[in-house]
C-alpha positions in Angstrom: 24.6 45.7 32.6 25.7 45.1 29.0 28.1 42.3 30.1 25.4 40.7 32.1 23.0 40.6 29.2 25.6 39.2 26.9 26.3 36.4 29.4 22.5 35.6 29.6 22.3 35.5 25.8 25.3 33.2 25.5 23.9 31.0 28.3 20.6 30.7 26.4 22.3 29.8 23.2 24.5 27.2 24.9 21.4 25.6 26.5 19.6 25.5 23.2 22.5 23.9 21.4 22.8 21.3 24.2 19.1 20.6 24.1 19.2 20.0 20.3 22.2 17.6 20.5 20.6 15.9 23.6 17.3 15.4 21.7 19.1 13.7 18.8 21.0 11.5 21.3 17.8 10.6 23.1 16.1 9.9 19.7 18.8 7.4 18.8 18.4 5.6 22.1 14.6 5.6 22.0 14.6 4.4 18.4 16.9 1.6 19.2 14.5 0.4 21.9 11.3 0.8 19.8 12.5 -1.1 16.7 14.1 -4.4 15.7 15.8 -2.7 12.8 17.6 0.3 14.2 19.4 3.3 13.0 22.5 2.8 15.1 23.8 6.3 15.7 25.6 5.3 19.0 25.6 8.9 20.2 26.9 10.4 17.0 25.1 11.7 13.9 25.5 10.5 10.3 28.2 12.6 8.5 25.5 14.3 6.4 24.0 15.9 9.5 27.3 17.4 10.6 26.8 20.9 12.0 23.0 20.6 11.5 22.2 21.3 15.1 24.9 23.9 15.8 22.5 26.8 15.6 19.1 26.9 17.3 16.2 28.2 15.2 14.9 31.5 16.6 11.1 31.8 16.7 9.8 34.1 13.9 12.7 33.4 11.5 11.8 32.6 7.9 11.8 28.8 7.2 15.2 27.7 5.9 15.3 24.7 3.6 19.0 24.7 3.0 20.1 22.6 6.1 17.4 20.0 5.6 18.2 19.7 1.8 21.9 19.4 2.4 21.4 16.7 5.0 19.0 14.7 2.8 20.6 14.9 -0.6 23.6 12.6 0.2 21.2 9.9 1.4 18.9 9.8 -1.6 20.1 7.4 -4.4 19.3 6.8 -8.0 18.1 3.3 -8.7 18.3 1.7 -12.2 16.8 -1.7 -12.9 16.7 -4.3 -15.6 13.9 -6.9 -15.8 14.8 -9.7 -18.2 12.7 -10.7 -21.3 10.2 -13.5 -20.7 8.0 -15.8 -22.7 4.2 -15.3 -22.6 2.3 -18.4 -23.3 -0.2 -16.7 -25.6 -0.7 -13.1 -26.9 -4.2 -13.1 -25.3 -5.3 -14.3 -21.8 -6.4 -17.9 -22.0 -10.1 -17.0 -21.2 -10.0 -14.7 -24.3 -8.7 -17.2 -26.7 -10.7 -18.6 -29.6 -11.8 -22.2 -30.2 -9.5 -25.1 -30.8 -9.2 -24.4 -34.6 -8.1 -20.8 -33.9 -5.4 -22.2 -31.5 -4.2 -24.6 -34.2 -4.0 -21.7 -36.7 -2.0 -19.7 -34.1 0.5 -22.4 -33.9 0.6 -22.9 -37.7 1.3 -19.3 -38.4 3.6 -18.9 -35.3 1.1 -16.7 -33.4 1.7 -18.8 -30.3 4.2 -18.0 -27.5 5.2 -14.3 -27.4 8.2 -12.6 -25.9 7.9 -9.7 -23.5 11.0 -7.6 -24.2 13.5 -6.6 -21.6 12.4 -3.7 -19.4 14.6 -1.0 -18.0 13.4 1.6 -15.5 14.7 4.0 -12.9 13.6 5.5 -9.7 14.9 6.7 -6.3 15.6 5.3 -2.9 16.7 6.4 0.6 19.6 5.0 2.6 18.4 4.3 6.1 21.4 2.8 7.8 25.2 3.3 7.7 25.6 -0.3 6.4 23.7 0.2 3.2 20.0 -0.7 3.7 17.8 1.3 1.2 14.1 1.7 1.1 12.3 2.3 -2.1 9.0 1.5 -3.8 8.1 -2.1 -4.9 7.0 -0.8 -8.3 10.6 0.6 -8.8 12.1 -2.9 -8.8 9.2 -5.0 -10.2 7.0 -5.1 -13.3 3.8 -4.7 -11.3 3.3 -8.5 -11.0 5.6 -11.4 -10.0 8.5 -10.2 -12.2 11.3 -8.5 -10.4 14.5 -6.9 -11.5 17.4 -9.2 -12.3 19.9 -6.4 -12.2 19.8 -3.4 -9.8 22.4 -0.6 -9.7 22.4 2.2 -7.2 24.2 5.5 -7.8 24.9 7.7 -4.8 25.0 11.5 -4.9 28.8 11.3 -5.1 28.5 9.3 -8.3 29.7 6.0 -6.7 27.9 3.1 -8.2 27.0 -0.1 -6.4 25.2 -3.4 -7.2 22.2 -3.9 -5.0 20.3 -7.0 -4.0 16.6 -7.3 -2.9 16.1 -8.0 0.8 12.4 -8.1 0.6 9.3 -6.4 -0.9 5.7 -5.8 0.0 3.3 -5.1 -2.9 0.5 -4.3 -0.5 2.2 -1.2 0.8 4.4 -0.7 -2.3 7.6 -0.9 -0.2 10.8 -2.7 -1.0 14.2 -3.0 0.8 17.5 -3.2 -1.0 21.1 -3.7 0.3 24.4 -2.4 -1.0 27.7 -3.6 0.5 29.8 -1.3 2.6 29.8 0.8 5.7 29.9 4.4 6.7 27.2 5.5 4.3 25.3 8.7 4.9 21.7 7.8 6.0 18.5 9.7 6.8 17.0 9.8 10.3 13.4 8.7 10.7 10.8 11.2 11.7 7.3 10.6 13.0 4.5 10.8 10.4 1.8 11.0 13.1 3.2 14.5 13.9 2.9 16.0 10.4 0.2 18.7 10.1 -1.8 20.3 7.3 0.0 23.3 5.9 3.5 22.1 7.1 6.4 22.7 4.8 8.0 19.6 3.3 10.7 18.8 0.7 10.7 16.0 -1.9 14.1 14.7 -2.9 14.7 12.3 -5.8 15.8 11.7 -9.4 12.9 12.8 -11.6 12.8 12.5 -15.4 16.4 11.2 -15.6 17.7 14.4 -13.9 20.3 14.5 -11.2 19.3 14.9 -7.5 16.4 17.3 -7.4 14.8 19.0 -4.4 11.3 20.5 -4.5 9.2 22.2 -1.8 5.5 22.2 -0.9 3.1 21.8 2.0 1.1 18.9 3.5 -2.2 19.1 1.6 -3.9 16.2 3.2 -3.3 13.0 5.3 -4.8 9.5 5.2 -5.5 9.6 1.5 -6.4 6.4 -0.4 -6.3 6.6 -4.2 -6.6 2.8 -5.1 -3.3 2.6 -6.8 -1.9 -0.3 -4.7 -4.8 -2.6 -5.7 -3.1 -2.9 -9.1 -0.3 -5.0 -7.5 -2.0 -6.6 -4.5 -5.3 -8.1 -3.4 -4.8 -6.6 0.1 -3.7 -3.0 -0.5 -2.6 -0.7 2.3 -3.0 3.0 1.6 -2.9 6.0 3.8 -0.9 8.5 1.8 0.5 11.9 2.8 -0.7 14.3 0.1 1.5 17.2 -0.8 1.9 19.8 -3.6 5.6 19.4 -3.8 6.5 18.7 -7.5 7.1 14.9 -8.0 7.5 13.3 -11.4 8.4 9.9 -12.9 11.7 8.8 -11.3 10.8 10.4 -7.9 9.2 7.1 -6.9 11.0 5.7 -3.8 12.5 9.1 -3.0 12.3 11.0 0.3 9.6 13.3 1.7 11.3 15.2 4.5 10.3 17.9 7.0 12.3 21.0 7.7 14.2 19.2 10.4 15.7 17.0 7.8 13.8 13.9 9.0 12.2 11.3 6.7 8.4 11.5 7.0 7.4 9.6 3.9 8.5 7.7 0.7 7.2 9.4 -2.4 5.1 6.8 -4.3 2.5 8.3 -6.7 1.2 11.3 -8.5 -2.2 12.3 -9.9 -1.3 13.3 -13.4 -3.5 12.7 -16.4 -0.6 13.7 -18.7 1.9 11.5 -16.9 3.8 14.4 -15.4 3.3 16.5 -12.3 -0.1 18.1 -12.3 -0.5 19.4 -8.7 -0.5 16.7 -6.1 1.8 13.9 -5.1 1.5 11.1 -2.5 3.9 9.6 -0.1 3.8 6.5 2.2 4.0 7.6 5.8 7.2 6.8 7.5 5.5 5.1 10.4 4.1 2.5 8.0 7.5 2.3 6.2 9.4 1.6 9.5 7.1 -1.4 10.3 7.4 -2.9 6.8 11.2 -2.4 6.7 11.6 -4.0 10.1 9.7 -7.1 9.0 11.4 -7.4 5.6 14.9 -7.1 7.1 14.2 -9.5 10.0 11.9 -12.1 8.3 12.1 -11.4 4.5 8.3 -10.8 4.5 5.8 -8.8 6.3 4.2 -10.1 9.5 0.8 -8.5 9.1 -1.8 -8.5 11.8 -5.5 -8.9 11.0 -8.6 -7.5 12.7 -10.7 -10.2 11.2 -13.2 -7.9 9.4 -14.6 -7.9 5.9 -15.4 -4.4 4.6 -16.8 -2.7 1.5 -14.1 -2.0 -1.1 -15.6 1.2 -2.6 -15.8 4.4 -0.7 -19.3 5.4 -2.0 -20.9 2.1 -1.1 -19.2 2.1 2.3 -20.6 5.6 3.0 -24.0 4.5 1.9 -24.0 1.4 4.2 -22.7 3.6 7.1 -25.6 6.0 6.7 -28.1 3.1 6.5 -26.6 1.9 9.8 -27.7 5.2 11.4 -24.6 7.4 11.1 -25.8 10.5 9.2 -22.4 11.9 8.3 -21.3 8.6 6.7 -18.0 8.5 8.6 -16.7 5.1 9.6 -16.2 1.6 8.1 -19.2 -0.7 7.8 -18.5 -4.2 9.0 -19.7 -6.5 6.2 -18.8 -9.8 7.7 -16.9 -11.3 10.7 -15.2 -14.6 10.8 -15.9 -16.5 14.0 -12.2 -17.3 14.6 -11.0 -13.7 14.1 -9.8 -11.2 16.7 -12.8 -8.8 16.1 -15.4 -11.5 16.8 -13.7 -12.4 20.0 -13.7 -8.8 21.0 -17.5 -8.6 20.5 -17.6 -6.8 17.2 -20.5 -7.9 14.9 -21.7 -7.7 11.4 -23.4 -4.3 10.8 -21.3 -2.4 13.3 -19.5 0.8 12.1 -15.8 1.2 13.1 -15.0 4.8 13.7 -11.5 4.8 15.2 -8.5 2.5 15.2 -6.0 3.1 18.0 -7.7 6.4 18.6 -7.3 7.6 15.0 -10.5 8.3 12.9 -11.1 6.0 9.9 -13.6 6.6 7.1 -12.7 3.8 4.6 -11.5 0.3 4.7 -8.1 1.2 3.3 -7.6 3.8 6.1 -8.5 1.1 8.6 -6.0 -1.3 7.0 -3.3 1.4 7.0 -3.8 2.0 10.8 -3.5 -1.7 11.5 -0.4 -2.0 9.2 1.8 -0.5 11.9 1.0 -3.4 14.3 2.0 -7.1 14.3 0.1 -10.3 15.2 -0.5 -10.5 18.9 -0.8 -6.7 19.5 -3.8 -5.3 21.2 -5.4 -2.5 19.2 -8.2 -0.3 20.6 -11.2 -0.3 18.2 -14.0 2.2 18.6 -17.3 1.3 16.9 -21.0 2.2 16.9 -23.9 -0.1 17.2 -27.6 1.1 17.4 -26.6 4.6 18.2 -24.2 3.7 21.1 -20.4 3.9 21.0 -18.2 1.1 22.3 -14.4 0.5 22.5 -12.8 -2.9 22.5 -9.2 -4.2 22.5 -8.8 -6.5 19.5 -5.9 -8.9 19.5 -4.6 -9.1 16.0 -4.3 -12.5 14.3 -1.9 -13.9 11.8 -4.7 -14.4 9.3 -8.0 -12.7 8.4 -10.0 -15.8 9.6 -12.5 -17.9 7.7 -14.8 -15.1 6.5 -14.2 -16.2 2.9 -15.2 -19.8 3.8 -18.4 -18.5 5.5 -19.3 -16.4 2.5 -18.3 -19.2 0.1 -20.5 -21.8 1.9 -23.5 -19.3 1.7 -22.8 -18.1 -1.8 -25.7 -20.2 -3.2 -28.1 -18.4 -0.9 -26.5 -15.1 -1.4 -26.9 -15.3 -5.2 -30.1 -17.3 -5.3 -28.6 -20.0 -7.4 -27.1 -23.5 -7.3 -23.4 -23.1 -8.2 -20.7 -25.6 -9.0 -17.0 -25.4 -9.8 -16.3 -26.1 -13.5 -14.3 -29.3 -13.9 -10.8 -29.1 -15.2 -11.6 -31.4 -18.2 -14.5 -29.1 -19.3 -12.3 -26.0 -18.7 -9.8 -27.4 -21.1 -12.5 -28.0 -23.7 -13.9 -24.5 -23.3 -10.5 -22.9 -23.4 -10.7 -21.3 -20.0 -8.6 -21.6 -16.8 -11.6 -22.4 -14.7 -15.0 -21.0 -13.6 -18.2 -21.5 -11.8 -21.2 -23.1 -13.5 -24.7 -21.6 -12.7 -26.6 -24.9 -12.6 -30.0 -23.5 -11.6 -31.4 -20.0 -10.8 -34.0 -19.7 -8.1 -37.2 -17.8 -8.8 -37.2 -14.3 -7.3 -33.7 -14.7 -6.2 -31.0 -12.0 -6.7 -29.6 -13.6 -9.8 -33.0 -14.0 -11.4 -33.2 -10.2 -11.6 -30.4 -10.4 -14.2 -30.7 -11.7 -17.8 -28.4 -14.6 -17.0 -29.5 -18.0 -18.1 -28.9 -21.4 -16.5 -25.7 -23.1 -17.7 -23.7 -19.8 -17.8 -20.0 -20.2 -16.7 -18.7 -17.3 -14.5 -15.1 -16.7 -15.3 -14.4 -13.4 -13.7 -15.8 -10.7 -11.3 -15.0 -7.1 -12.2 -12.2 -8.4 -14.4 -10.6 -10.6 -11.7 -10.4 -14.3 -12.5 -12.8 -16.9 -10.9 -11.7 -20.5 -11.0 -13.9 -22.0 -8.3 -16.9 -21.4 -6.0 -14.4 -20.5 -3.3 -12.8 -17.8 -5.6 -16.3 -16.4 -6.3 -17.1 -16.3 -2.5 -13.8 -14.4 -1.7 -14.4 -11.8 -4.4 -18.0 -11.2 -3.4 -17.3 -11.2 0.3 -15.7 -7.7 0.0 -18.2 -6.4 -2.6 -21.3 -4.2 -2.2 -23.5 -2.6 -4.7 -23.2 -3.5 -8.4 -20.5 -5.9 -9.7 -19.9 -7.3 -13.2 -20.2 -11.0 -13.6 -18.3 -12.0 -16.8 -18.3 -15.4 -18.5 -19.6 -17.6 -21.4 -22.2 -20.1 -22.4 -20.5 -23.4 -23.4 -18.9 -24.1 -25.7 -18.2 -20.4 -26.2 -16.1 -18.5 -27.0 -18.3 -15.4 -27.0 -18.1 -13.6 -23.7 -21.1 -11.9 -21.8 -21.3 -9.5 -18.9 -24.2 -9.3 -16.4 -24.5 -6.6 -13.8 -25.3 -8.1 -10.4 -26.4 -6.2 -7.3 -25.2 -7.1 -3.8 -26.9 -5.6 -0.7 -29.9 -3.3 -0.4 -30.1 -0.5 -2.9 
């Protein structure tokens, strides 16, 4: 009897071990078929996963972080960057300069061109292939604008140092791909961020506060978070963060968020920290978005982003208000502000005023969530879109386009009617005289029009909207096409230079 039971136990253990190894082999094969950029395991695991699947986990056992940590640590690298010094044409933005006399004094007293000093920074990254591809954050290797690191060094956990080059970067998602030369590197296996669940244990791995490799633990606190941080480096931000309470600090950016199976489920990107250090929550880019961005950057050097062809409200509060006005009491969904006639959404039958509730079967409540769901697809893909109109629910397959369509042109052509004014792009010669880069002249203001409800006077030159530069009527149309509620119109009365701000309300209040 005892011998029989022992044989049964050994048989069960053998089957479990074979199942684990078989699952990993199948994962490698499926991953190769699903992706252009593959993690080529060819039936064998990276060396950092050696012995990982030798013992099957027994139900009810305490969660063990040691195997996942040991597998992940060799794959997470320390990135150090140097961004060279550069000349700045003037200490202040041009539209904040004084008159011509002040410019002359600037030159006389050497207040003209300024030098931005050399910048040095550090962060983390994750090796994702045995030939040295590394994924990290865009903000780790850039200055938040067009400036990128001139020199990038990568230090592995074993202290070996390599020079890295930039393969591509995507400010919209805050993802960048680097490459170091060599083969046989330990690398991390991709997981599936769609499978992560609230309360699930996770580990954050990186190089915080100039420390060596550090592992912290926490749980999944929320999914699909948008905190508006990527809008600082992109006009088309993509955000759908995994929120955790694993301790993450400066230097962790670009590091790994992994599950207890040792799989990559996110790239640590941001913290909510008034003091600049960890204060409770951190945010990671889901690996399913990361995979798509990495594939495109490696294959094309840039991201092949598909577009629904929908203009939406950029603030969550205004979107929720518009959704409720459309008849959805709980305010859940994305209000369709405008639709270009040549976009995929219009061809699928979606109209202005509809409320999109699901993308590819996943619920969305903000425009950023909607963009994040679409970010995993490429132009030409069919994406199921569920929306509500007049109390009825519809589902349509939208074929993504390579561009958003001409919604900006539509809004731009109707901007006069939208604002209740006659507008004209400021000529270059007058822009030079006034000391601005460009702007929009308010030639006339119609009685009882939207703009007449402000204190603005005719002849005013609009130079920015909510702090973003406006150089033409088209620029103004683009910025206002995605706005709802109150915006700030900033500018001057010629010849200036004193600047004025007028609140302007868009939509029903």
